[in-house]
N, C-alpha and C positions, 0 to 999 in steps of 0.2 A: 575397465577404465579407472584410473586414479583421479578422483575429482575432489577439489576443495571448493567450499562455499565460504565467502568472506562477507561478514556483515557485523556491525557493532552489537546488534541485538539478536537473541536466540531464545527459544522457549526454555523455561517457563515464563519468560518476559511477556508482557501483554501487547507489545507493539505489533502492528500488522506485519511488518517485515520479518519479525522474529518467527511468526507462524508460517509465513510463506517460505522462508528459508528452510525451516524444519520440514515442511511438507515436501519440498523438492529433495532435501537430503535423504529423507526416509524412503521416498519412492525410488531414488537412484540406488540406495543401498539394497532395497528389496529386489531390484533388478540384477543384483550381483556385482555392482560396482563398489570399489573401495572408496568410501566417502569420508572426508575430513571437513570439519567446520571450525573456523576461527572467529570467535566472538568475544565480547567483553563480559566480565562478571557484573558490570553495572547494568541497570535497567532503564527502560524508557521513562518510568517513574520510579521514585525511591523504593527500594526494597522489593522490587518486583522480579528480580532474578535471583537464582540460587547462588550459594557461596562456593560451589564446587570449582576446583581448578580445572578439571577435565572430566569428560564422560568417556568411559572405555567402550569398546565395541564398534559396531558399524551402524550408523556413522559415529566416528570418534570426534568429540567436541573439545576443543581447547578454549578455555575461558581466561583471557588475559586480564590482568588487574587494571582498573582505572579508579581515579579518586572518587567518582560518583558525586560530583558537586551539583549535578542537576542542571536545569535549563532556566533558572531564575534570571540569569544575566548572560549576555554574550560572552563575557570573560570566562565564566564558569563552564559554559558549554564548550568554549574553545580549548580550555585546559583538559577537559575530558576527551575531546577529539584528539588533541595532540598526544596525550598519553596512549590512547588506543592506536593511533598511527604508528608510533614508535614500537610498541610491544607487539602489535599485530605484524608489523614488517619483520621484526626479528623472528617471530614464529613462522611466517610464510617462507622466509629465506632459509630456515633450518629444516624445512620439510624435504623429503626426497622428491625427485622430479615428478611433477604432476602431468597427467595428460591434458587436463583442463582445469581452469579456475573460473568460477562464476563469482563476480564481484557485484554486490549491490552498491548503493550510493549513500549509505550512512556509515561513517561520515562522508561528506563530499570528497571525491578524489582518492578514496581508499583503494580504488582500482590500480593506482600506481604501485601499491605493494605487490599486486599480482604481476604487473608488468616487470617489476624488478626480479621476481622469481623467473620470469620468462628470459630475462637477460642471462641468468645463470643456467637456465635449461631451455634452450631455444625451441625445443619440440613442444613445449607447453602452449596450449591455446587459451586465450583469455576472452571470456564472454562478459560483456558489461550488461547487467540487468538494471536498466535505468528506472529508478523510482521517482527521483526529483531532479530538476535541472538547475544547476548553478553555473554562472551567477544570475540567471534569469529570474529565479524565484526571489532572491534578495532584491534585485533591481525592481521588479514589478510590485513588490511589497513596500517599496519606498525606503528600504534599509541600505541600499547601495547605489552610488552614482554610476549610471551606465557608462559614462565617459571617464570615470576616475581610474587611477592607476591599479587599484585592487581588482576592479572589474576587467580591465585589459589583461592583467596577469592571469586571472582565472580563465579567460577565453583562450589565452595562449596555451595554458595547460590542457584545456579541452582539445584544442586542435592537435597538440602533440599526442594526447591520449588516443584520439580517434584514428590517428595514423598507425597506431601500434596494436589496438585490439583486433580480435578476429571475428567477432560477431556482436551485434547490438540487438538487445531485446527491449522493446518499448511497450508501454501499457495501452496506447491507442495511436491512431494515425496522426492526431494533432501533435503528439509528442515527436513522432518520426519527422513530421514536416519541420518542426522547430529545430530539432537537433541537426538534421541533415542539411538544412538550408544554411547553417552557420559553420558546421564542423566536418562535413563530409570530406574525406581525404581526396586529393586530386590525383594521387599517384596509384591508387588502387580502388577497387570496388568493395565497399564494406557491406557485407550481408546484414540485412535487418529483418527481424521478425516481430510482429505484433502479437503479444500474448497478454490478455487482460489478467488482472489479479483474480484470485479465486478463494473459495472457502472449502474446507474439508467436508465432503458429502456425508461422511459417517458421523460427523459432529452435528450435522443438520439434517436428520431424517425428515421426510415430509411431515409437517405438523398435522396435515389432514388425515394421515393414515397411521399415526403413532400416538402413544399416550402423551398427554401434555407434560411439559417439564414441571418440576415442583414450583409452587407459587413463589414469587419473588418476595423475600421477607420485608423489604422496605416499601412495598407498594401501598400498604395500608397507611403507614406513617406519612407518606408523601401525598395522600389524598387522591389516589387514582381510582378508587372504587366508584363505579357508576359514571366515569368520565370517558370521553373519546380521547385516547392518548396519542399525540403526535410526538414521535421519539427521534431525537438527535443523539446518536451514540458514537462517541469517539472524539478525536482531536478537534479543537476549535482554534486553529492557527491563523497565520497571516493569509492563507489561501482562501479563507472563508469570510462571508459577510452575513450579518444578521439583522440589518435594519428593516428589511422587508418582513422578516418573521416577527420582529417586535411590533411592527405596524399591524400585521394581521392579528396578532394576539390582542392588540389594543382594540381592534374592530370587533373582536369576539368576546369582549368582557361580558360576564354574566351567562355565557353559553356553557353547556356541559362539555368543555374541552380543556385539556391540559397540554401545554407544550413542555415536554420533559427533556431536559438536556443532561446527559451523563458523559463526563469526560474531563478534559482539561485543555491546556494550551494558552497561548498568549491572548486570545480573544475571550477566554472564559470569564475572567473577573470583570473586564469592561462591559461585557454583555449582561452579566449579573447585576452590575451597578446600574445600568440603564433600565433594566426591568424593574429594579427596586425604585428607581427615581420615578418611573411612570406608575408605580403601584399596581403592577400586573400580577394579580393573585393566580392567574392561570399560567404563569411562567415559572417552572420549577427546575432548579439546577442543583446537581450534586456531583461529586468526584467520580473517578473511575471505579469500576467494579471488576472483580476477577473474571478472567475469560470463562470459567466454568459457570458463572452466573448469567452470562449474556443470553442464553436461550430463555431463561426465566424472565429476564428483563424484557426481551423482545416479545415474548408471549403475552406480556401485559400491555403491549402497544397495539394500536389499530392502524397506524400509518407511519411511515418513515420519512424523515426530513433530511435532505442533503443540500448543501449550498456550496457555491464556488464563485470566486471573484472573476469578473470578466477578463482581467488582465493575466490571470493564472492559467487560462486555457492553453493546453499543451505542455505546461510546466509541471503540473502534477495532476494525478488522477485519483479521485476519491475512492478509497478502498472499502468504505463502509457500504457501498452499493451491494456487494455480493452477499453478505450475511443478511441484509434486509430482504433481499429477494428470496434467500433460502428459507426465511421464516414467514414467507407469504405476506410480506408487508407492502402494500402499494406505496409508491415513492412520490413524494412531493419534492420536486427539484427546483431550486431557485439559482439560476446561473446562466452562463452563455450556452447557446446552441452549439452542436457538434462535439460536445464533450462525451466522455464514455457513458455518463449517466443519461444525457440526452439521447444518445444512440440507443441505449437499452430501452428507454421509454418509447422511442419511435419504432424500434424493431419488434417489441413484444407487447406494446400497449399496456404497460404495467404501472402507469401513474400519470402525473401531470408535469410538464416541463414549462417553467415560468421564468420570466426575466426579472432582474432586480428592479424594484419599484412597484411591482404588480402585487401589492398586498391584498387588494380586493380579489384578484384572481386566486391567490392562495387561500384566502378565507372562503371563497366560493367553492373551491375544490374540496376543502375539508367539510364544509356544510353538506355538500352533495353526498360524500361518503357517509356522513352521519345520518342523512335522511333516507338514503336509498340502499337498503341492505343487499339487494340483488347486485347492484353495481359494485358495492364494496366487495362482495364475494367474487365477482368476475375479475376484479383487479387483483385480488389475492391469488386466484388461480393463475393469472397471467404472470405475476411476480415469480411464483414457483416454477412455472414453465421456463422462464428466462434463466433461472438458476440451473435447472436440469440440463438445458441445452447448451449453455455457454459459459457458466461462471463457477463450475465446481472442479475439484481436483481430478476427477475421473476423465474429464474432457481436456483440461489444460496440461496436466503433467505429461501425458504421452507426447504432446507437441513439444514441450521443453526437452524431453528426452531425445526426440528426433533431432532437435537443433544441436544438442551436444554430440550425439553420435555422428551427425553429418559434418560438424566442424572438425572433430578429431579425425574422422575418416578422410576428409578432404586433404588435410595436412599430410596424413600418412601416404595417401596416393601420390601427392606431389613429391614427397621425399623419397619414394621408392625408385631406385634406379631402373631405367627402361631396359627391358630384355630384348636383345636382338633376335631376329629370325633365326640366325645361325645357332645362337645359344639355345633357343627353344627346340630346334631340330636335334641338337646334341642330347 
């Protein structure tokens, strides 16, 4: 199979989609397929991607130029997006005919580049690997008027796109319900598969049976020694809320606990400012760390924290769940029920699922883990069991491979001319 994967970010960039795309690309290449990746030379954060124009071999990686203006303003982000659209489109159109193209959703609507390749080469199958939903994410974050002309135009593009793609991969059933309720084509049946995001099992060997990663160099300077560390690792964007966490930290003043936030995003600075306004010494925040340091960071933690806004349910799926489970971290989740995180906690008993406003419940869960070592150990084991059974590449990548094989094979079977009985007899 000749396969192309299309996404703005790719390793060594630190973004979750960069590593997911690389995981799929490497697995498909290892299975004998000819894999091409089209990505940008820019990174999720400044200077996090290499300066190479392309990587030879299989997978072959084309890194197109972008101005790398960053995400500080909508205008800068849009300029980066527009540049990637144009240069990625040129690269996709100049590729030889592909059997399948997997398009992620960064930037939004980049799948149209894959669909234009399909116009030139009708045998190409396009799989949309949906990570974020637009315009719904912008609407529910209050950044876009749902009845405005831009929102209507984006919905029009979605409906046109869904009529033309060949398979839809979603992160959870809430996302399937949202997208298919609005964009399901009436003239055909669009196959849909739910495949949750994952982490590389080799990158996260079971901490209970392997040597501990090296100590995190910054742990001492941040005052983590002797404290129960509740870790939030990753993006703090419009899809997340932190009022309940701040209130819980307020309730736990003077207790041996640290709420440690490592990452960035639009909610990072406002949350930091609010913690400083309240004088929360147990609320510690710092920027992103390299991917290679994350096992050390997580080994210094005792519990993972994940949040999701109620109105974002089905629009996005927190990807930080999987690495937290891999590192045997019980999950304290604050957000709506029926999300992928809530499902994991319900199915595997690996943490506590709480609603926004329940700061007392969050504080009580953390105190219980601090006081009951046996319960803490039980939840650690449950977290790792969830990772081993549902959220690692050894489980999920074969499922993705089957989706691609079946999508391409189905088209080939449909395109093959029927053989008459007379012809068979001859």
